[in-house]
N, C-alpha and C positions, 0 to 999 in steps of 0.2 A: 504494499500500499503505500510505500515511501514515494515512489514515482507518481502515483495518483495525487497525493498531497502536494508534492512540487509543482505538478503542472496546474493543480486548482489554484495554488496561490499565484503563480505565475500569470495565469489566464485571468483571474481577478483584478491584479494590478494593471494589466495590459488594458482590459476592458475600461478601467477607471480612468486611463490615461487616454484612450482613444475617445472615449465620451467628452474629456476635457478638450481635446483638440478639435472635435467636431463642433462642440458649443461655441468655441471661439473662432470657428472658421479658419483654422490654420491651414497654410497652404501644404503642410504635410500630413493632413488628416487622413489622406486616401492611401498613401504608402503606410501609415500607421495601421489603418484598418485592414490592410492586406495581411500584415504580419499578425494582427489580432485574431483574423479569421483562421490562418495558419495554426496558431497557438490553441485555439479554441478546438479545432478539428483533432488535435492531437491529445487534448485534454478529454474530448469525448470519446475518443477511441480507447484511452486508457481507463477512464472511469467506466465506460460501456462494458468492460471485461469483469466488473465486480457486481456480484449480486445483491449487493446493500441498496436499500430504496434509495438512501441519500446519493449513492454514486450513480444510480440510473437517472435521478432527477437533474444531478450534475451535467451527466452526459447530453440529456435532452436539451437543458439550457445553453451549454456550449454549441450544440449542433445549430440551434435558433440563432444564437448569437452570431456565429460564423456565416450563417446565411444572410442575416441583416447586414452585416459588414461588406459582404459581396455586393449587395443591393446599393450600399452607398457608394462603393466604389465604381459601380456601372453608371451611377446617376451622373448627370450633367456632361 
């Protein structure tokens, strides 16, 4: 579970940072969202391997976040 915890922490920190960049319309928001989507997918893959309810919920949230990041990248 160590890798799961590491990825969850990385993912949460990166999501907060990406949201901050988007909110202030940073010129680097799309690049950061690309990395955020990649980390979210990795986190979803790792958490999805564990049967715990909280891991499954985390995996679903990470997949949704990656999807939304990709939508943001494609916009405009």
